[in-house]
MOPAC internal coordinates of N, CA, C and O (Angstrom, degrees):
PM7 1SCF
backbone

  N    0.0000 0     0.00 0     0.00 0    0    0    0
  C    1.4419 1     0.00 0     0.00 0    1    0    0
  C    1.5211 1   108.65 1     0.00 0    2    1    0
  O    1.2310 1   121.34 1   -41.17 1    3    2    1
  N    1.2746 1   115.04 1   138.83 1    3    2    1
  C    1.4516 1   121.52 1   175.93 1    5    3    2
  C    1.5185 1   107.40 1  -121.02 1    6    5    3
  O    1.2310 1   121.19 1   -57.33 1    7    6    5
  N    1.3292 1   115.34 1   122.67 1    7    6    5
  C    1.4556 1   119.80 1  -175.69 1    9    7    6
  C    1.5220 1   112.48 1   -82.18 1   10    9    7
  O    1.2310 1   120.83 1   155.00 1   11   10    9
  N    1.3400 1   116.02 1   -25.00 1   11   10    9
  C    1.4541 1   119.71 1   179.66 1   13   11   10
  C    1.5298 1   108.69 1  -162.54 1   14   13   11
  O    1.2310 1   120.70 1    -6.65 1   15   14   13
  N    1.3076 1   116.26 1   173.35 1   15   14   13
  C    1.4589 1   121.71 1  -178.99 1   17   15   14
  C    1.5280 1   111.70 1   -60.56 1   18   17   15
  O    1.2310 1   120.20 1   138.79 1   19   18   17
  N    1.3223 1   117.22 1   -41.21 1   19   18   17
  C    1.4681 1   120.47 1   178.66 1   21   19   18
  C    1.5280 1   111.37 1   -62.28 1   22   21   19
  O    1.2310 1   120.11 1   144.35 1   23   22   21
  N    1.3202 1   117.39 1   -35.65 1   23   22   21
  C    1.4622 1   121.51 1   177.30 1   25   23   22
  C    1.5300 1   110.09 1   -58.67 1   26   25   23
  O    1.2310 1   120.14 1   137.33 1   27   26   25
  N    1.3186 1   117.34 1   -42.67 1   27   26   25
  C    1.4609 1   121.36 1   178.16 1   29   27   26
  C    1.5295 1   110.81 1   -68.11 1   30   29   27
  O    1.2310 1   120.42 1   137.36 1   31   30   29
  N    1.2974 1   116.80 1   -42.64 1   31   30   29
  C    1.4700 1   120.76 1  -176.28 1   33   31   30
  C    1.5287 1   112.76 1   -64.42 1   34   33   31
  O    1.2310 1   119.73 1   143.58 1   35   34   33
  N    1.3109 1   118.11 1   -36.42 1   35   34   33
  C    1.4672 1   120.21 1  -177.78 1   37   35   34
  C    1.5298 1   113.15 1   -87.21 1   38   37   35
  O    1.2310 1   120.09 1   168.16 1   39   38   37
  N    1.3274 1   117.44 1   -11.84 1   39   38   37
  C    1.4674 1   120.53 1  -179.38 1   41   39   38
  C    1.5217 1   109.84 1   -85.79 1   42   41   39
  O    1.2310 1   121.01 1   -84.99 1   43   42   41
  N    1.3189 1   115.68 1    95.01 1   43   42   41
  C    1.4664 1   119.47 1  -179.30 1   45   43   42
  C    1.5168 1   112.56 1   -90.27 1   46   45   43
  O    1.2310 1   119.92 1   174.60 1   47   46   45
  N    1.3200 1   117.77 1    -5.40 1   47   46   45
  C    1.4600 1   119.91 1  -176.43 1   49   47   46
  C    1.5251 1   114.70 1   -93.78 1   50   49   47
  O    1.2310 1   119.42 1   170.39 1   51   50   49
  N    1.3290 1   118.72 1    -9.61 1   51   50   49
  C    1.4581 1   118.98 1  -174.67 1   53   51   50
  C    1.5310 1   113.75 1   -59.06 1   54   53   51
  O    1.2310 1   117.69 1   146.87 1   55   54   53
  N    1.3327 1   122.00 1   -33.13 1   55   54   53
  C    1.4705 1   118.46 1   178.60 1   57   55   54
  C    1.5335 1   113.17 1   -60.43 1   58   57   55
  O    1.2310 1   120.35 1   152.91 1   59   58   57
  N    1.3286 1   116.94 1   -27.09 1   59   58   57
  C    1.4624 1   120.39 1   178.35 1   61   59   58
  C    1.5274 1   111.93 1   -67.48 1   62   61   59
  O    1.2310 1   119.61 1   157.90 1   63   62   61
  N    1.3207 1   118.35 1   -22.10 1   63   62   61
  C    1.4635 1   121.68 1  -179.53 1   65   63   62
  C    1.5240 1   111.32 1   -63.10 1   66   65   63
  O    1.2310 1   120.19 1   152.67 1   67   66   65
  N    1.3113 1   117.25 1   -27.33 1   67   66   65
  C    1.4672 1   120.89 1  -179.12 1   69   67   66
  C    1.5251 1   111.60 1   -56.91 1   70   69   67
  O    1.2310 1   120.78 1   145.37 1   71   70   69
  N    1.3309 1   116.12 1   -34.63 1   71   70   69
  C    1.4676 1   120.53 1  -178.28 1   73   71   70
  C    1.5192 1   113.26 1   -69.95 1   74   73   71
  O    1.2310 1   120.12 1   169.92 1   75   74   73
  N    1.3323 1   117.37 1   -10.08 1   75   74   73
  C    1.4546 1   120.99 1  -175.66 1   77   75   74
  C    1.5243 1   112.75 1  -124.17 1   78   77   75
  O    1.2310 1   120.45 1  -158.62 1   79   78   77
  N    1.3341 1   116.74 1    21.38 1   79   78   77
  C    1.4641 1   119.82 1  -179.46 1   81   79   78
  C    1.5227 1   110.46 1  -146.84 1   82   81   79
  O    1.2310 1   121.63 1   -22.74 1   83   82   81
  N    1.3203 1   114.48 1   157.26 1   83   82   81
  C    1.4631 1   120.31 1   175.28 1   85   83   82
  C    1.5246 1   110.89 1   -83.05 1   86   85   83
  O    1.2310 1   120.84 1   152.60 1   87   86   85
  N    1.3221 1   116.00 1   -27.40 1   87   86   85
  C    1.4661 1   121.61 1  -179.11 1   89   87   86
  C    1.5248 1   108.23 1  -152.78 1   90   89   87
  O    1.2310 1   120.57 1   -41.03 1   91   90   89
  N    1.3165 1   116.52 1   138.97 1   91   90   89
  C    1.4604 1   121.16 1  -177.10 1   93   91   90
  C    1.5250 1   109.85 1  -112.66 1   94   93   91
  O    1.2310 1   121.28 1   -55.47 1   95   94   93
  N    1.3357 1   115.15 1   124.53 1   95   94   93
  C    1.4617 1   122.45 1   178.57 1   97   95   94
  C    1.5183 1   110.18 1  -117.72 1   98   97   95
  O    1.2310 1   120.51 1   -31.77 1   99   98   97
  N    1.3172 1   116.62 1   148.23 1   99   98   97
  C    1.4546 1   122.40 1   165.69 1  101   99   98
  C    1.5177 1   106.20 1  -106.29 1  102  101   99
  O    1.2310 1   120.76 1   -45.08 1  103  102  101
  N    1.3263 1   116.16 1   134.92 1  103  102  101
  C    1.4657 1   121.34 1   174.60 1  105  103  102
  C    1.5236 1   107.27 1  -112.80 1  106  105  103
  O    1.2310 1   120.96 1   -57.29 1  107  106  105
  N    1.3128 1   115.76 1   122.71 1  107  106  105
  C    1.4619 1   121.39 1  -177.53 1  109  107  106
  C    1.5278 1   109.63 1  -137.21 1  110  109  107
  O    1.2310 1   121.51 1   -15.95 1  111  110  109
  N    1.3091 1   114.71 1   164.05 1  111  110  109
  C    1.4579 1   120.43 1   178.62 1  113  111  110
  C    1.5247 1   110.20 1   -80.43 1  114  113  111
  O    1.2310 1   120.18 1   -26.67 1  115  114  113
  N    1.3287 1   117.27 1   153.33 1  115  114  113
  C    1.4606 1   119.52 1   172.64 1  117  115  114
  C    1.5367 1   108.73 1   -56.37 1  118  117  115
  O    1.2310 1   120.50 1   -40.59 1  119  118  117
  N    1.2966 1   116.65 1   139.41 1  119  118  117
  C    1.4583 1   120.38 1  -177.58 1  121  119  118
  C    1.5205 1   112.83 1    98.48 1  122  121  119
  O    1.2310 1   120.12 1   165.05 1  123  122  121
  N    1.3346 1   117.37 1   -14.95 1  123  122  121
  C    1.4632 1   120.56 1   175.69 1  125  123  122
  C    1.5303 1   108.00 1   -66.44 1  126  125  123
  O    1.2310 1   119.24 1   -38.74 1  127  126  125
  N    1.3263 1   119.05 1   141.26 1  127  126  125
  C    1.4736 1   120.26 1   179.80 1  129  127  126
  C    1.5372 1   111.17 1   -72.81 1  130  129  127
  O    1.2310 1   120.72 1   -96.65 1  131  130  129
  N    1.3241 1   116.22 1    83.35 1  131  130  129
  C    1.4711 1   121.76 1  -173.08 1  133  131  130
  C    1.5239 1   113.19 1   -64.54 1  134  133  131
  O    1.2310 1   119.74 1   161.44 1  135  134  133
  N    1.3235 1   118.11 1   -18.56 1  135  134  133
  C    1.4677 1   120.12 1  -179.06 1  137  135  134
  C    1.5282 1   112.33 1   -66.27 1  138  137  135
  O    1.2310 1   119.87 1   162.14 1  139  138  137
  N    1.3301 1   117.85 1   -17.86 1  139  138  137
  C    1.4656 1   119.21 1   178.82 1  141  139  138
  C    1.5247 1   112.78 1   -88.28 1  142  141  139
  O    1.2310 1   120.22 1   169.92 1  143  142  141
  N    1.3344 1   117.18 1   -10.08 1  143  142  141
  C    1.4596 1   120.36 1   177.07 1  145  143  142
  C    1.5267 1   109.16 1   -74.26 1  146  145  143
  O    1.2310 1   120.11 1   -34.18 1  147  146  145
  N    1.3211 1   117.40 1   145.82 1  147  146  145
  C    1.4689 1   119.67 1   179.52 1  149  147  146
  C    1.5292 1   111.47 1   -57.98 1  150  149  147
  O    1.2310 1   120.72 1   -44.41 1  151  150  149
  N    1.3165 1   116.23 1   135.59 1  151  150  149
  C    1.4654 1   120.86 1  -177.71 1  153  151  150
  C    1.5224 1   112.32 1   -68.92 1  154  153  151
  O    1.2310 1   120.36 1   159.99 1  155  154  153
  N    1.3310 1   116.93 1   -20.01 1  155  154  153
  C    1.4662 1   119.42 1  -178.20 1  157  155  154
  C    1.5306 1   112.21 1   -94.39 1  158  157  155
  O    1.2310 1   120.76 1  -153.12 1  159  158  157
  N    1.3327 1   116.15 1    26.88 1  159  158  157
  C    1.4652 1   121.82 1   172.83 1  161  159  158
  C    1.5168 1   108.35 1  -125.49 1  162  161  159
  O    1.2310 1   121.29 1   -21.70 1  163  162  161
  N    1.3186 1   115.13 1   158.30 1  163  162  161
  C    1.4497 1   119.50 1   175.78 1  165  163  162
  C    1.5135 1   110.45 1   -78.14 1  166  165  163
  O    1.2310 1   121.24 1   -15.14 1  167  166  165
  N    1.3204 1   115.24 1   164.86 1  167  166  165
  C    1.4594 1   120.44 1  -178.04 1  169  167  166
  C    1.5230 1   110.11 1  -135.05 1  170  169  167
  O    1.2310 1   121.61 1   -52.11 1  171  170  169
  N    1.3232 1   114.53 1   127.89 1  171  170  169
  C    1.4607 1   122.14 1   175.20 1  173  171  170
  C    1.5211 1   107.25 1  -119.38 1  174  173  171
  O    1.2310 1   120.40 1   -55.70 1  175  174  173
  N    1.3120 1   116.83 1   124.30 1  175  174  173
  C    1.4660 1   121.41 1   172.51 1  177  175  174
  C    1.5189 1   106.86 1   -95.82 1  178  177  175
  O    1.2310 1   120.83 1   -53.53 1  179  178  177
  N    1.3259 1   116.03 1   126.47 1  179  178  177
  C    1.4614 1   119.95 1  -174.83 1  181  179  178
  C    1.5198 1   110.69 1  -140.63 1  182  181  179
  O    1.2310 1   121.89 1   -31.91 1  183  182  181
  N    1.3115 1   113.99 1   148.09 1  183  182  181
  C    1.4544 1   120.90 1   170.93 1  185  183  182
  C    1.5270 1   107.06 1  -133.23 1  186  185  183
  O    1.2310 1   119.86 1    10.83 1  187  186  185
  N    1.3062 1   117.87 1  -169.17 1  187  186  185
  C    1.4678 1   119.36 1  -175.77 1  189  187  186
  C    1.5267 1   113.35 1   -70.72 1  190  189  187
  O    1.2310 1   120.08 1   171.39 1  191  190  189
  N    1.3156 1   117.45 1    -8.61 1  191  190  189
  C    1.4569 1   120.98 1  -178.77 1  193  191  190
  C    1.5291 1   113.34 1  -101.20 1  194  193  191
  O    1.2310 1   119.99 1   165.57 1  195  194  193
  N    1.3117 1   117.62 1   -14.43 1  195  194  193
  C    1.4573 1   119.81 1  -179.05 1  197  195  194
  C    1.5152 1   111.16 1   159.70 1  198  197  195
  O    1.2310 1   121.35 1     8.42 1  199  198  197
  N    1.3149 1   115.02 1  -171.58 1  199  198  197
  C    1.4551 1   119.97 1  -179.20 1  201  199  198
  C    1.5125 1   110.91 1  -149.88 1  202  201  199
  O    1.2310 1   121.47 1   -14.96 1  203  202  201
  N    1.3175 1   114.79 1   165.04 1  203  202  201
  C    1.4579 1   120.96 1  -179.28 1  205  203  202
  C    1.5215 1   109.02 1  -144.59 1  206  205  203
  O    1.2310 1   120.97 1   -46.47 1  207  206  205
  N    1.3259 1   115.75 1   133.53 1  207  206  205
  C    1.4576 1   120.14 1   174.42 1  209  207  206
  C    1.5228 1   107.20 1   -75.93 1  210  209  207
  O    1.2310 1   120.67 1   -61.87 1  211  210  209
  N    1.3256 1   116.32 1   118.13 1  211  210  209
  C    1.4593 1   120.20 1  -179.82 1  213  211  210
  C    1.5258 1   111.80 1  -106.58 1  214  213  211
  O    1.2310 1   120.71 1   165.45 1  215  214  213
  N    1.3204 1   116.25 1   -14.55 1  215  214  213
  C    1.4656 1   119.98 1   174.58 1  217  215  214
  C    1.5258 1   107.49 1  -145.98 1  218  217  215
  O    1.2310 1   120.31 1   -62.23 1  219  218  217
  N    1.3247 1   117.02 1   117.77 1  219  218  217
  C    1.4662 1   118.49 1   179.06 1  221  219  218
  C    1.5289 1   110.68 1   -68.81 1  222  221  219
  O    1.2310 1   121.24 1   -27.49 1  223  222  221
  N    1.3107 1   115.22 1   152.51 1  223  222  221
  C    1.4672 1   120.24 1   178.02 1  225  223  222
  C    1.5227 1   109.45 1   -92.62 1  226  225  223
  O    1.2310 1   120.40 1   -38.45 1  227  226  225
  N    1.3242 1   116.83 1   141.55 1  227  226  225
  C    1.4600 1   118.14 1   173.44 1  229  227  226
  C    1.5286 1   109.41 1   -62.51 1  230  229  227
  O    1.2310 1   120.94 1   -39.50 1  231  230  229
  N    1.3105 1   115.82 1   140.50 1  231  230  229
  C    1.4620 1   119.92 1  -178.31 1  233  231  230
  C    1.5255 1   110.29 1   -94.51 1  234  233  231
  O    1.2310 1   121.29 1   -51.33 1  235  234  233
  N    1.3124 1   115.14 1   128.67 1  235  234  233
  C    1.4626 1   121.90 1   173.57 1  237  235  234
  C    1.5186 1   105.70 1  -129.22 1  238  237  235
  O    1.2310 1   120.94 1   -77.45 1  239  238  237
  N    1.3078 1   115.81 1   102.55 1  239  238  237
  C    1.4611 1   120.78 1  -174.57 1  241  239  238
  C    1.5246 1   111.47 1   -64.11 1  242  241  239
  O    1.2310 1   121.42 1   -41.08 1  243  242  241
  N    1.3269 1   114.89 1   138.92 1  243  242  241
  C    1.4558 1   120.49 1   175.61 1  245  243  242
  C    1.5208 1   110.19 1   -65.46 1  246  245  243
  O    1.2310 1   120.89 1   -31.00 1  247  246  245
  N    1.3098 1   115.90 1   149.00 1  247  246  245
  C    1.4662 1   119.89 1   172.96 1  249  247  246
  C    1.5250 1   107.94 1   -64.15 1  250  249  247
  O    1.2310 1   120.70 1   -33.34 1  251  250  249
  N    1.3124 1   116.26 1   146.66 1  251  250  249
  C    1.4631 1   120.92 1  -176.66 1  253  251  250
  C    1.5241 1   111.91 1   -57.04 1  254  253  251
  O    1.2310 1   119.99 1   139.03 1  255  254  253
  N    1.3167 1   117.63 1   -40.97 1  255  254  253
  C    1.4705 1   120.43 1  -179.14 1  257  255  254
  C    1.5240 1   111.11 1   -64.18 1  258  257  255
  O    1.2310 1   120.10 1   138.31 1  259  258  257
  N    1.3236 1   117.41 1   -41.69 1  259  258  257
  C    1.4710 1   120.09 1   179.06 1  261  259  258
  C    1.5183 1   110.15 1   -67.32 1  262  261  259
  O    1.2310 1   119.86 1   137.45 1  263  262  261
  N    1.3316 1   117.87 1   -42.55 1  263  262  261
  C    1.4684 1   120.92 1   179.18 1  265  263  262
  C    1.5261 1   110.08 1   -59.50 1  266  265  263
  O    1.2310 1   120.49 1   135.77 1  267  266  265
  N    1.3369 1   116.67 1   -44.23 1  267  266  265
  C    1.4600 1   120.46 1   179.74 1  269  267  266
  C    1.5234 1   110.68 1   -63.36 1  270  269  267
  O    1.2310 1   120.17 1   134.68 1  271  270  269
  N    1.3271 1   117.27 1   -45.32 1  271  270  269
  C    1.4637 1   120.70 1  -179.66 1  273  271  270
  C    1.5257 1   111.03 1   -62.07 1  274  273  271
  O    1.2310 1   120.10 1   137.70 1  275  274  273
  N    1.3169 1   117.42 1   -42.30 1  275  274  273
  C    1.4665 1   120.76 1  -179.91 1  277  275  274
  C    1.5321 1   110.78 1   -67.42 1  278  277  275
  O    1.2310 1   120.49 1   139.72 1  279  278  277
  N    1.3285 1   116.67 1   -40.28 1  279  278  277
  C    1.4658 1   120.57 1   179.13 1  281  279  278
  C    1.5218 1   110.54 1   -63.76 1  282  281  279
  O    1.2310 1   120.13 1   137.05 1  283  282  281
  N    1.3317 1   117.36 1   -42.95 1  283  282  281
  C    1.4614 1   120.68 1   178.49 1  285  283  282
  C    1.5262 1   111.52 1   -65.16 1  286  285  283
  O    1.2310 1   120.24 1   139.12 1  287  286  285
  N    1.3211 1   117.15 1   -40.88 1  287  286  285
  C    1.4643 1   120.98 1   178.43 1  289  287  286
  C    1.5276 1   110.55 1   -62.30 1  290  289  287
  O    1.2310 1   120.96 1   137.17 1  291  290  289
  N    1.3255 1   115.78 1   -42.83 1  291  290  289
  C    1.4634 1   120.60 1   178.37 1  293  291  290
  C    1.5334 1   110.13 1   -64.49 1  294  293  291
  O    1.2310 1   120.23 1   135.99 1  295  294  293
  N    1.3274 1   117.17 1   -44.01 1  295  294  293
  C    1.4669 1   121.32 1  -179.43 1  297  295  294
  C    1.5255 1   110.92 1   -62.80 1  298  297  295
  O    1.2310 1   120.13 1   138.13 1  299  298  297
  N    1.3113 1   117.35 1   -41.87 1  299  298  297
  C    1.4733 1   120.18 1   178.63 1  301  299  298
  C    1.5238 1   111.16 1   -63.67 1  302  301  299
  O    1.2310 1   120.53 1   135.89 1  303  302  301
  N    1.3221 1   116.59 1   -44.11 1  303  302  301
  C    1.4667 1   119.96 1   179.36 1  305  303  302
  C    1.5286 1   110.24 1   -61.71 1  306  305  303
  O    1.2310 1   120.42 1   137.86 1  307  306  305
  N    1.3242 1   116.81 1   -42.14 1  307  306  305
  C    1.4628 1   120.40 1   179.09 1  309  307  306
  C    1.5301 1   110.47 1   -65.57 1  310  309  307
  O    1.2310 1   120.30 1   138.68 1  311  310  309
  N    1.3225 1   117.03 1   -41.32 1  311  310  309
  C    1.4690 1   120.41 1   179.72 1  313  311  310
  C    1.5238 1   110.99 1   -64.17 1  314  313  311
  O    1.2310 1   119.98 1   137.54 1  315  314  313
  N    1.3282 1   117.64 1   -42.46 1  315  314  313
  C    1.4576 1   120.54 1   178.74 1  317  315  314
  C    1.5241 1   110.77 1   -64.93 1  318  317  315
  O    1.2310 1   119.78 1   140.27 1  319  318  317
  N    1.3242 1   118.02 1   -39.73 1  319  318  317
  C    1.4642 1   121.08 1   177.98 1  321  319  318
  C    1.5168 1   111.01 1   -63.92 1  322  321  319
  O    1.2310 1   120.56 1   136.43 1  323  322  321
  N    1.3216 1   116.54 1   -43.57 1  323  322  321
  C    1.4607 1   120.80 1   179.04 1  325  323  322
  C    1.5239 1   110.35 1   -64.91 1  326  325  323
  O    1.2310 1   120.15 1   138.31 1  327  326  325
  N    1.3166 1   117.32 1   -41.69 1  327  326  325
  C    1.4628 1   120.50 1   178.67 1  329  327  326
  C    1.5182 1   110.73 1   -63.05 1  330  329  327
  O    1.2310 1   120.00 1   140.83 1  331  330  329
  N    1.3323 1   117.61 1   -39.17 1  331  330  329
  C    1.4548 1   120.69 1   178.73 1  333  331  330
  C    1.5293 1   111.65 1   -64.08 1  334  333  331
  O    1.2310 1   120.55 1   146.45 1  335  334  333
  N    1.3415 1   116.56 1   -33.55 1  335  334  333
  C    1.4714 1   119.88 1   177.67 1  337  335  334
  C    1.5199 1   111.54 1   -70.30 1  338  337  335
  O    1.2310 1   120.42 1   142.32 1  339  338  337
  N    1.3208 1   116.80 1   -37.68 1  339  338  337
  C    1.4559 1   120.09 1  -176.54 1  341  339  338
  C    1.5256 1   112.52 1   -85.65 1  342  341  339
  O    1.2310 1   120.17 1   161.22 1  343  342  341
  N    1.3312 1   117.27 1   -18.78 1  343  342  341
  C    1.4609 1   121.84 1  -179.44 1  345  343  342
  C    1.5269 1   108.98 1  -136.61 1  346  345  343
  O    1.2310 1   119.98 1  -102.73 1  347  346  345
  N    1.3405 1   117.64 1    77.27 1  347  346  345
  C    1.4645 1   121.12 1  -174.27 1  349  347  346
  C    1.5277 1   113.63 1   -57.21 1  350  349  347
  O    1.2310 1   119.12 1   152.14 1  351  350  349
  N    1.3166 1   119.27 1   -27.86 1  351  350  349
  C    1.4514 1   122.09 1   178.97 1  353  351  350
  C    1.5037 1   113.36 1   -68.19 1  354  353  351
  O    1.2310 1   120.04 1   164.13 1  355  354  353
  N    1.3097 1   117.53 1   -15.87 1  355  354  353
  C    1.4633 1   122.44 1  -178.88 1  357  355  354
  C    1.5240 1   111.50 1   -64.40 1  358  357  355
  O    1.2310 1   120.03 1   144.67 1  359  358  357
  N    1.3259 1   117.55 1   -35.33 1  359  358  357
  C    1.4621 1   121.74 1  -177.42 1  361  359  358
  C    1.5254 1   112.17 1   -64.36 1  362  361  359
  O    1.2310 1   119.83 1   150.28 1  363  362  361
  N    1.3206 1   117.94 1   -29.72 1  363  362  361
  C    1.4624 1   121.69 1  -175.58 1  365  363  362
  C    1.5214 1   113.23 1   -88.29 1  366  365  363
  O    1.2310 1   119.65 1   174.49 1  367  366  365
  N    1.2981 1   118.28 1    -5.51 1  367  366  365
  C    1.4686 1   119.15 1  -177.66 1  369  367  366
  C    1.4935 1   112.64 1   -97.13 1  370  369  367
  O    1.2310 1   120.10 1   180.00 1  371  370  369

């Protein structure tokens, strides 16, 4: 999501997101100058009431090894969070 034009201009890391997704979308408010967004990304127009995909993103499937590594990393983080909820003393050790 980009809240304003300056938000997009100062975000130099967004191209790296492509390596960790099957499809990359920008979500912006109506009135955002969408012509400056890269044409090879998807576009979602959104406001506080909802959003709509107005341009689909090209799909580039993740390599199986990267998908597996990301899934395992996510699962471990979720497991640690759940364990911390069920065993509050774990965080202090």
